[in-house]
MIRO-835334 format. One line per 8 residues: number of its first residue (from 1); their letters; for each residue x negated, y, z negated of N, C-alpha, C, O, CB. Coordinates in nm, 4 decimals, padded with zeros to 6 digits. Atoms other than C-alpha are relative to their C-alpha. Glycine has a CB too. Example, Ala and Ser with C-alpha at 12.3 -4.5 7.8 and 13.67 -1.06 7.14 Angstrom:
1	as	-00.0890,-00.1190,00.0000,-01.2300,-00.4500,-00.7800,-00.0900,00.1200,00.0000,-00.1936,00.1181,-00.0665,00.0992,00.0027,-00.1246; 00.0820,-00.1190,00.0060,-01.3670,-00.1060,-00.7140,00.0770,00.1090,-00.0730,00.0261,00.2198,-00.0899,-00.0414,00.0462,00.1415;
END
This chain:
1	metkapvg	00.1184,-00.1241,00.0195,-02.0590,-01.9297,01.5619,00.0749,00.0770,-00.1189,00.1968,00.0940,-00.1227,-00.0305,00.1194,00.1603; -00.0611,-00.0671,00.1048,-02.0130,-01.7426,01.2433,-00.0726,00.1754,-00.0095,-00.1926,00.2006,-00.0208,-00.0295,-00.1045,-00.1451; 00.0437,-00.1380,00.0079,-02.0318,-01.3419,01.2331,00.0157,00.0497,-00.1461,00.0941,-00.0016,-00.2259,00.0819,00.0894,00.0999; -00.0369,-00.0915,00.1438,-02.0458,-01.1153,00.9206,-00.0098,00.1299,00.0272,-00.1015,00.1802,00.0921,-00.0971,-00.0206,-00.1295; -00.0171,-00.1470,-00.0185,-01.9179,-00.7627,00.9040,-00.1246,00.0786,-00.0921,-00.1711,00.0375,-00.1984,00.1644,00.0452,-00.0544; 00.1027,-00.0873,00.0894,-02.1856,-00.4673,00.7992,00.0603,00.0055,-00.1512,00.1760,-00.0097,-00.1904,-00.0169,00.1686,00.0648; -00.0630,-00.0399,00.1248,-02.1918,-00.3927,00.4474,00.0772,00.1190,-00.0085,00.0333,00.2134,00.0572,-00.0905,00.0113,-00.0920; -00.0617,-00.1209,00.0257,-01.9319,-00.1311,00.3377,00.1095,-00.0078,00.1182,00.1895,00.0857,00.1161,-00.1063,00.1318,00.0015;
9	avesvats	-00.1075,00.0080,-00.1017,-01.6985,-00.2345,00.6523,00.1239,-00.0478,-00.0959,00.1249,-00.1101,-00.2021,-00.0388,-00.1121,00.1337; -00.1475,00.0525,00.0363,-01.3392,-00.2883,00.5888,00.0286,-00.1266,00.0283,00.0306,-00.1579,00.1474,00.1037,00.0689,00.0641; -00.0184,00.1113,-00.0296,-01.2653,-00.6218,00.5504,00.1337,-00.0482,00.0377,00.2158,00.0155,-00.0284,-00.0457,-00.0561,-00.0850; -00.1292,00.0459,-00.0091,-00.9365,-00.8130,00.6859,00.0105,-00.1334,00.0020,-00.0680,-00.2083,00.0601,00.0612,00.0470,00.1017; -00.0077,00.1465,00.0342,-00.7984,-01.1341,00.5757,00.1262,-00.0292,00.0830,00.1985,00.0642,00.1175,00.0128,-00.0385,-00.1706; -00.1113,00.0544,-00.0267,-00.5303,-01.3548,00.7210,00.0779,-00.0295,-00.1113,00.0376,-00.0973,-00.2058,-00.0186,-00.0992,00.0698; -00.0986,00.0428,00.1435,-00.2446,-01.3784,00.4751,00.0477,-00.1387,00.0028,00.0567,-00.1716,00.1211,00.1470,00.0922,-00.0152; -00.0066,00.1448,00.0029,-00.1577,-01.7527,00.4015,00.1409,-00.0006,00.0382,00.1862,-00.0948,00.1033,-00.0403,-00.0781,-00.1412;
17	lggantrr	-00.1640,00.0257,-00.0297,00.2327,-01.6622,00.4267,00.0353,00.0317,00.1433,00.1006,-00.0482,00.2104,00.1010,00.0991,-00.0961; -00.0274,-00.0552,-00.1334,00.2507,-01.4526,00.7541,-00.0899,-00.0167,00.0882,-00.0548,-00.0245,00.2059,00.0229,00.1243,00.0019; 00.1221,-00.0004,-00.1039,-00.0854,-01.4774,00.9142,-00.0016,00.1357,00.0648,-00.0280,00.1362,00.1850,00.0135,-00.1181,00.1206; 00.0316,-00.1275,-00.0480,-00.0956,-01.1023,00.9698,-00.1213,00.0670,-00.0738,-00.1624,00.0450,-00.1877,00.1211,00.0837,-00.0106; 00.1420,-00.0654,00.0794,-00.3991,-00.8937,00.8989,00.0352,00.0883,-00.0804,00.0978,00.1866,-00.0410,-00.1097,00.0723,00.0848; -00.0063,-00.1035,00.1067,-00.3880,-00.7180,00.5945,-00.1338,00.0756,-00.0764,-00.2321,00.0014,-00.0777,00.0750,-00.0682,-00.1027; 00.1320,-00.0694,00.0540,-00.6677,-00.4883,00.4237,-00.0141,-00.0505,-00.1650,00.0842,-00.0412,-00.2384,00.0154,00.1892,00.0140; 00.0209,00.0839,00.1143,-00.7786,-00.6542,00.1147,00.0226,00.1513,-00.1136,-00.0269,00.2573,-00.0752,-00.1805,-00.1007,00.0039;
25	rrrngsdp	-00.0068,-00.1214,00.1036,-00.6932,-00.3846,-00.2021,-00.0416,-00.0552,-00.1370,-00.0405,-00.1742,-00.1685,00.1566,00.0681,-00.0120; 00.0579,00.0615,00.1264,-00.8334,-00.3873,-00.5503,00.1399,-00.0116,-00.0872,00.2475,00.0448,-00.0674,-00.1311,00.1038,-00.0787; -00.1363,00.0556,00.0601,-00.5969,-00.5485,-00.8021,00.0253,00.0805,-00.1300,00.1261,00.0615,-00.1980,-00.0066,-00.1695,-00.0359; -00.0128,-00.0684,00.1457,-00.6406,-00.3220,-01.1050,00.0832,00.1306,-00.0202,00.0911,00.2052,-00.1177,-00.1406,00.0374,-00.0484; -00.0972,-00.1092,-00.0238,-00.4002,-00.0780,-00.9777,-00.0439,00.1638,-00.0226,00.0314,00.2572,-00.0502,00.1161,-00.0332,-00.0951; 00.0493,-00.1363,00.0332,-00.6375,00.2246,-01.0128,00.0376,00.0908,00.1181,00.0150,00.2115,00.1099,-00.1596,00.0018,-00.0268; -00.0384,-00.1324,-00.1093,-00.5145,00.4032,-00.6942,00.1190,00.0812,-00.0324,00.2291,00.0262,-00.0335,00.0341,-00.0517,00.1532; -00.0821,-00.0862,00.0337,-00.3249,00.6923,-00.7859,00.1008,00.0518,00.0682,00.1949,00.1148,00.0199,-00.0523,00.0733,-00.0301;
33	nlryflpk	-00.0961,-00.0301,-00.1238,-00.1504,00.7424,-00.4546,00.0768,-00.1187,00.0341,00.1422,-00.1094,00.1379,-00.0787,00.0451,00.1319; -00.0871,00.1322,-00.0017,00.0198,00.3871,-00.4799,00.1105,-00.0140,-00.0961,00.0831,-00.0046,-00.2158,-00.0845,-00.1174,-00.0253; -00.1214,-00.0172,00.0803,00.3535,00.3725,-00.6254,00.0725,-00.1327,00.0042,00.0735,-00.1919,00.1121,00.0914,00.1184,00.0533; -00.0866,00.1505,00.0414,00.5626,00.0451,-00.7485,00.1160,-00.0029,-00.0408,00.1478,00.0507,-00.1469,-00.0486,-00.0764,-00.1018; -00.1533,-00.0009,00.0022,00.9177,-00.0212,-00.7132,00.0624,-00.1399,-00.0158,00.0111,-00.2325,00.0470,00.0552,00.0629,00.1327; -00.0891,00.1037,-00.0042,01.1606,-00.2842,-00.7925,00.1133,00.0083,00.1127,00.1746,00.1138,00.1289,00.0577,-00.0076,-00.1312; -00.1021,-00.0343,-00.0976,01.4016,-00.3510,-00.5076,00.1562,00.0533,-00.0659,00.1849,00.0215,-00.1812,00.0170,-00.1372,00.0905; -00.1126,-00.0389,00.0259,01.7440,-00.1949,-00.5345,00.1219,-00.1124,-00.0200,00.1505,-00.1877,00.0732,00.0196,00.0884,00.0976;
41	pgsspakp	-00.1112,00.1086,00.0182,02.0233,-00.4199,-00.6574,00.0969,00.0055,00.1199,00.1702,00.1018,00.1423,00.0861,00.0232,-00.1401; -00.0699,00.0368,-00.1041,02.1830,-00.5806,-00.3465,-00.0641,00.0104,00.1440,-00.0060,-00.0189,00.2485,00.1116,00.0711,-00.0092; 00.0685,-00.0022,-00.0939,01.9115,-00.5181,-00.1211,-00.0675,-00.1378,00.0312,-00.0638,-00.2299,-00.0504,-00.0782,00.1002,-00.0192; 00.0650,00.1498,-00.0060,01.7095,-00.8169,00.0527,-00.1238,00.0304,00.0887,-00.1373,00.1220,00.1698,00.1086,-00.1308,00.0749; 00.1132,-00.0356,-00.1129,01.3722,-00.8637,00.2149,00.0066,00.0309,00.1168,-00.0892,00.0848,00.1723,-00.0719,-00.0779,00.0227; 00.0129,-00.0219,-00.1533,01.5035,-00.8434,00.5619,00.0335,00.1739,00.0053,00.0039,00.2382,00.1060,00.1292,-00.1121,00.1016; -00.0280,-00.1432,-00.0279,01.6269,-00.4636,00.4798,-00.0140,00.0547,-00.1580,00.0831,00.0950,-00.2220,00.1642,00.0282,00.0806; 00.0189,-00.0379,00.1046,01.4567,-00.3762,00.1650,00.0175,00.1682,-00.0341,-00.0210,00.2617,00.0361,-00.1151,-00.0551,-00.0186;
49	elgqeiss	-00.0309,-00.1569,00.0547,01.5788,-00.0453,-00.0602,-00.0924,00.0011,-00.1200,-00.1062,-00.0963,-00.1940,00.1769,00.0375,-00.0509; 00.0685,00.0045,00.1461,01.3541,00.0692,-00.3415,00.1029,00.0368,-00.0891,00.2031,00.1001,-00.0560,-00.1282,00.1006,-00.0229; -00.0671,00.0101,00.1033,01.4963,00.0527,-00.6546,-00.0917,00.1028,-00.1175,-00.1507,00.2074,-00.0903,00.0190,-00.1625,-00.0299; 00.0573,-00.0453,00.0871,01.3565,00.1414,-00.9786,-00.1560,00.0154,-00.0125,-00.2178,-00.0908,-00.0059,00.0473,-00.0575,-00.0789; 00.1391,-00.0272,-00.0116,00.9834,00.3053,-00.9975,-00.0615,-00.0752,-00.1050,00.0051,-00.0729,-00.2085,-00.0343,00.1455,-00.0074; 00.0611,00.0701,00.0906,00.7605,00.0976,-01.1988,-00.1435,00.0876,-00.0219,-00.2007,00.1206,00.0820,-00.0124,-00.1551,00.0502; 00.0954,-00.1062,-00.0099,00.4598,00.3311,-01.3396,-00.1561,-00.0849,-00.0009,-00.2576,-00.0171,-00.0173,00.0259,00.1156,-00.1377; 00.1420,00.0525,-00.0385,00.1513,00.0500,-01.2843,00.0534,-00.1316,00.0500,00.1679,-00.1757,00.0407,-00.1238,-00.0120,-00.1303;
57	egealiea	-00.0070,00.1068,-00.0660,00.0684,-00.2601,-01.0946,00.0481,-00.1150,-00.0871,00.1316,-00.1957,-00.0461,-00.1204,-00.0206,00.0593; -00.0155,00.0997,00.1085,00.0725,-00.4811,-01.4222,00.1524,-00.0194,-00.0442,00.2176,-00.1237,-00.0486,-00.0872,00.0462,-00.1247; -00.1351,-00.0136,00.0585,00.3973,-00.3588,-01.5558,00.0985,-00.0662,00.1326,00.1744,-00.1607,00.1113,00.0354,00.1814,-00.0450; -00.0952,00.0456,-00.1248,00.5789,-00.4131,-01.1749,-00.0176,-00.1442,00.0062,00.0815,-00.2127,00.0317,-00.0397,00.0682,00.1522; 00.0106,00.1625,00.0258,00.4313,-00.7785,-01.2154,00.0616,-00.0399,-00.0916,00.1156,-00.1476,-00.0666,-00.1201,-00.0557,-00.0259; -00.0423,00.0901,00.1043,00.5579,-00.8609,-01.5353,00.1827,00.0316,00.0363,00.2680,-00.0569,00.0319,-00.0750,00.0518,-00.1827; -00.1300,-00.0105,-00.0351,00.8928,-00.6982,-01.4354,00.0778,-00.0878,00.1088,00.1953,-00.1236,00.1009,00.0071,00.1199,00.0325; -00.0447,00.0718,-00.0858,00.9098,-00.8894,-01.1202,00.0051,-00.1522,-00.0357,00.0727,-00.2418,00.0149,-00.0684,00.0297,00.1056;
65	fksgqqfy	00.0033,00.1723,00.0412,00.8347,-01.2166,-01.2829,00.1350,00.0103,-00.0893,00.2219,-00.0757,-00.0741,-00.1670,-00.0694,-00.1103; -00.1283,00.0326,00.1056,01.1114,-01.1582,-01.5492,00.1164,-00.0018,00.0589,00.2087,-00.0722,00.0181,00.0223,00.0980,-00.1126; -00.1440,-00.0175,-00.0752,01.3812,-01.0562,-01.3006,00.0034,-00.1244,00.1022,00.1113,-00.1645,00.1460,00.0151,00.1615,00.0922; -00.0186,00.0767,-00.1148,01.2688,-01.3226,-01.0436,00.0165,00.0548,00.1481,00.0755,-00.0017,00.2402,00.1045,-00.0681,-00.0282; 00.0164,-00.0584,-00.1506,01.2129,-01.1037,-00.7427,-00.1136,00.0695,-00.0077,-00.1894,00.0907,-00.1024,00.1159,00.0961,00.0577; 00.1454,-00.0724,-00.0379,00.9510,-00.9187,-00.5654,00.0038,00.1440,-00.0361,00.1039,00.2009,-00.0796,-00.0376,-00.0070,00.1646; -00.0280,-00.1461,00.0157,00.8422,-00.5616,-00.5916,-00.0829,00.0513,00.1097,-00.1514,-00.0259,00.1768,-00.0373,00.0655,-00.1471; 00.0273,-00.0620,-00.1019,00.7344,-00.3421,-00.3618,-00.1013,00.1148,-00.0214,-00.0828,00.1743,-00.1275,00.1151,00.0368,00.0510;
73	tltawkaa	00.0830,-00.1112,00.0379,00.4226,-00.0596,-00.3274,00.0132,00.0670,00.1162,00.0365,00.0064,00.2208,-00.1443,-00.0264,-00.0434; -00.0193,-00.1117,-00.0686,00.4423,00.2447,-00.1475,-00.1068,00.0818,-00.0074,-00.1560,00.1025,-00.1184,00.1063,00.0611,-00.0357; 00.0999,-00.0961,-00.0311,00.1830,00.4806,-00.0134,00.0463,00.0943,00.1021,00.0763,00.0537,00.2144,-00.1218,-00.0643,00.0431; -00.0306,-00.1076,-00.1007,00.2682,00.8212,00.1528,-00.0924,00.0358,00.0824,-00.2023,00.0531,00.0298,00.0366,00.1107,-00.0517; 00.0826,-00.0410,-00.0956,00.1011,00.9177,00.4602,00.0637,00.1359,00.1007,00.1813,00.1509,00.1339,-00.0298,-00.1342,00.0805; -00.0641,-00.0769,-00.0857,00.1086,01.2223,00.6818,-00.1300,00.0132,00.1321,-00.2485,-00.0201,00.1294,00.0542,00.1509,-00.0860; 00.0758,-00.0114,-00.1360,-00.0262,01.3004,01.0422,-00.0798,00.1439,00.0091,-00.0188,00.2506,00.0160,00.1135,-00.0120,00.1306; 00.0839,-00.0843,-00.0105,-00.3208,01.5199,01.0609,-00.0903,00.0242,00.1246,-00.1682,-00.0659,00.1559,-00.0586,-00.0205,-00.0940;
81	pevvgggn	00.0980,-00.0110,-00.1390,-00.5055,01.6527,01.3873,-00.1278,00.0580,-00.0493,-00.1433,00.1419,-00.1380,00.0637,00.1065,00.1304; 00.1502,-00.0175,00.0130,-00.8810,01.6622,01.4061,-00.0814,00.0127,00.1205,-00.0749,-00.0759,00.2057,-00.0546,-00.1085,-00.0697; 00.0838,-00.0231,-00.1438,-01.1067,01.7787,01.6828,-00.1238,-00.0593,-00.0232,-00.1940,-00.0136,-00.1134,-00.0273,00.1601,00.0485; 00.1141,00.0664,-00.0171,-01.3928,01.5346,01.7605,-00.0891,00.0415,00.1167,-00.0478,00.1042,00.2143,00.0327,-00.1289,00.0088; 00.1186,-00.0143,-00.1213,-01.7229,01.5513,01.9807,00.0334,00.1356,00.0827,00.0157,00.2529,00.0499,00.0035,-00.1460,00.1208; -00.0190,-00.0803,-00.1197,-01.6211,01.7164,02.2905,00.1339,00.0815,00.0233,00.1665,00.1177,00.1364,-00.0156,-00.0892,00.1089; -00.1172,-00.0666,00.0350,-01.2912,01.8927,02.1613,00.1076,-00.0382,00.0155,00.2055,00.0363,00.0157,00.0101,00.0909,00.0396; -00.1389,00.1330,-00.0147,-01.0404,01.5876,02.2089,00.0284,00.0008,-00.1360,-00.0393,-00.0379,-00.2312,-00.0417,-00.1884,00.0594;
89	pvilkqvv	-00.0867,00.0378,00.1365,-00.7878,01.6128,01.9434,00.0143,-00.1591,-00.0160,00.0025,-00.2402,00.0760,00.1646,00.0679,00.0084; -00.0307,00.1197,00.0397,-00.7154,01.3051,01.7545,00.0820,00.0096,-00.1467,00.0570,00.0684,-00.2519,-00.1315,-00.0804,-00.0022; -00.0756,-00.0146,00.1247,-00.4456,01.2413,01.5285,-00.0308,-00.1157,-00.1277,-00.0155,-00.2370,-00.1129,00.1545,-00.0077,00.0465; 00.0614,00.0947,00.1444,-00.5656,01.0704,01.1807,00.1227,-00.0025,-00.1095,00.2111,00.0831,-00.1095,-00.1595,00.0899,-00.0913; -00.1072,-00.0048,00.0883,-00.3413,00.9727,00.8975,-00.0755,00.0409,-00.1338,-00.1915,00.0035,-00.1513,00.0844,-00.1420,-00.0055; 00.0434,-00.0362,00.1333,-00.4017,01.1173,00.5480,00.0915,-00.0511,-00.0858,00.2089,-00.0693,-00.0537,-00.0163,00.1410,-00.0230; -00.0878,00.0537,00.0930,-00.2851,00.9785,00.2209,00.0747,00.1538,-00.0617,00.0168,00.2620,-00.0716,-00.0932,-00.1048,-00.1214; -00.0681,-00.1188,00.0776,-00.0259,01.2263,00.0524,-00.0152,-00.0400,-00.1407,00.0233,-00.1473,-00.1870,00.1625,00.0263,00.0373;
97	vqkstqs	00.0368,-00.0109,00.1179,-00.1471,01.3075,-00.2820,00.1349,00.0323,-00.0922,00.2080,00.1306,-00.0798,-00.1103,00.1012,-00.0016; -00.1237,-00.0406,00.1032,00.1234,01.2847,-00.5616,-00.0506,00.0645,-00.1134,-00.1469,00.0414,-00.1865,00.0856,-00.1239,-00.0558; 00.0411,-00.0856,00.1155,00.1453,01.5476,-00.7878,00.0749,-00.0545,-00.1446,00.1819,-00.1144,-00.1556,00.0449,00.1631,00.0369; -00.0407,00.0511,00.1355,00.1717,01.4819,-01.1667,00.1406,00.0462,-00.0450,00.1899,00.1540,-00.0119,-00.1028,00.0464,-00.1055; -00.1761,-00.0494,00.0567,00.5341,01.5066,-01.3288,-00.0307,00.0260,-00.1589,00.0640,00.0470,-00.2348,00.1538,-00.1593,00.0182; -00.0233,-00.0154,00.1241,00.3956,01.5462,-01.6589,-00.0269,00.1594,-00.0380,-00.1132,00.2187,00.0267,-00.0840,-00.1020,-00.0741; -00.0370,-00.1289,00.0569,00.4653,01.8919,-01.8391,-00.1469,00.0491,-00.0563,-00.1581,00.1577,-00.1134,00.1266,-00.0142,-00.1228;
END
Protein backbone atom coordinates (compact mmCIF):
# COMPACT_ATOMS: atom_id res chain seq x y z
CA UNK A 1 0.00 0.00 0.00
CA UNK A 2 1.39 3.36 -1.02
CA UNK A 3 0.85 6.48 1.08
CA UNK A 4 1.60 10.03 0.14
CA UNK A 5 2.41 12.91 2.47
CA UNK A 6 0.21 16.00 2.31
CA UNK A 7 1.42 18.88 0.16
CA UNK A 8 3.83 21.02 2.17
CA UNK A 9 4.70 18.26 4.63
CA UNK A 10 8.34 17.79 5.56
CA UNK A 11 9.74 14.93 3.55
CA UNK A 12 12.19 12.46 5.00
CA UNK A 13 14.22 9.93 3.13
CA UNK A 14 16.41 7.02 4.16
CA UNK A 15 20.00 7.68 3.24
CA UNK A 16 21.67 5.03 1.14
CA UNK A 17 24.73 4.98 3.37
CA UNK A 18 23.41 4.83 6.91
CA UNK A 19 19.71 4.20 6.56
CA UNK A 20 19.01 7.02 9.03
CA UNK A 21 16.20 9.43 8.29
CA UNK A 22 17.31 12.88 7.22
CA UNK A 23 15.38 15.91 6.06
CA UNK A 24 15.87 17.00 2.50
CA UNK A 25 17.65 20.30 2.10
CA UNK A 26 18.01 22.64 -0.80
CA UNK A 27 21.33 22.18 -2.55
CA UNK A 28 21.77 25.82 -3.56
CA UNK A 29 23.37 26.90 -0.27
CA UNK A 30 20.83 29.68 0.23
CA UNK A 31 20.31 29.08 3.97
CA UNK A 32 22.08 31.99 5.69
CA UNK A 33 22.13 30.10 9.01
CA UNK A 34 24.02 27.10 7.62
CA UNK A 35 27.81 27.21 7.94
CA UNK A 36 30.41 25.03 6.17
CA UNK A 37 33.66 23.68 7.59
CA UNK A 38 36.55 21.50 6.51
CA UNK A 39 37.78 19.11 9.20
CA UNK A 40 40.59 20.16 11.50
CA UNK A 41 43.87 18.43 10.59
CA UNK A 42 44.21 15.22 12.60
CA UNK A 43 40.49 14.84 13.30
CA UNK A 44 38.57 11.76 12.19
CA UNK A 45 34.98 11.02 11.12
CA UNK A 46 34.56 9.16 14.43
CA UNK A 47 35.55 12.29 16.37
CA UNK A 48 35.09 15.28 14.05
CA UNK A 49 36.62 18.65 14.84
CA UNK A 50 35.81 21.77 12.84
CA UNK A 51 38.68 23.41 11.02
CA UNK A 52 38.62 26.16 8.39
CA UNK A 53 35.22 27.75 7.76
CA UNK A 54 34.23 27.97 4.10
CA UNK A 55 31.88 30.70 2.87
CA UNK A 56 29.51 28.63 0.69
CA UNK A 57 28.42 25.08 -0.06
CA UNK A 58 29.91 25.27 -3.54
CA UNK A 59 33.31 26.33 -2.23
CA UNK A 60 33.13 23.64 0.48
CA UNK A 61 32.43 20.98 -2.17
CA UNK A 62 35.39 22.12 -4.25
CA UNK A 63 37.81 22.33 -1.32
CA UNK A 64 36.71 18.95 0.05
CA UNK A 65 37.13 17.38 -3.40
CA UNK A 66 40.57 18.93 -3.92
CA UNK A 67 41.80 17.76 -0.52
CA UNK A 68 40.07 14.36 -0.62
CA UNK A 69 38.16 14.88 2.61
CA UNK A 70 34.61 15.43 3.77
CA UNK A 71 33.15 18.76 4.88
CA UNK A 72 30.76 19.53 7.70
CA UNK A 73 27.68 21.73 7.92
CA UNK A 74 26.66 23.42 11.13
CA UNK A 75 23.44 25.04 12.26
CA UNK A 76 23.22 26.51 15.77
CA UNK A 77 19.96 26.05 17.69
CA UNK A 78 18.61 27.36 20.98
CA UNK A 79 15.85 25.98 23.18
CA UNK A 80 12.90 28.35 23.64
CA UNK A 81 9.72 27.86 25.68
CA UNK A 82 6.27 28.30 24.18
CA UNK A 83 2.91 28.04 25.90
CA UNK A 84 0.33 26.20 23.83
CA UNK A 85 -3.38 25.59 24.13
CA UNK A 86 -4.28 24.95 27.76
CA UNK A 87 -1.19 26.62 29.16
CA UNK A 88 1.12 23.63 28.85
CA UNK A 89 4.67 24.79 28.16
CA UNK A 90 6.53 23.17 25.27
CA UNK A 91 10.22 23.52 24.54
CA UNK A 92 10.92 24.29 20.89
CA UNK A 93 14.15 24.63 18.96
CA UNK A 94 14.86 27.91 17.20
CA UNK A 95 17.71 28.57 14.82
CA UNK A 96 20.35 31.02 16.05
CA UNK A 97 20.68 33.75 13.40
CA UNK A 98 24.27 34.52 12.47
CA UNK A 99 25.24 38.15 12.66
CA UNK A 100 27.00 39.52 9.61
CA UNK A 101 30.72 40.13 10.13
CA UNK A 102 30.92 42.76 7.40
CA UNK A 103 31.88 46.29 8.48
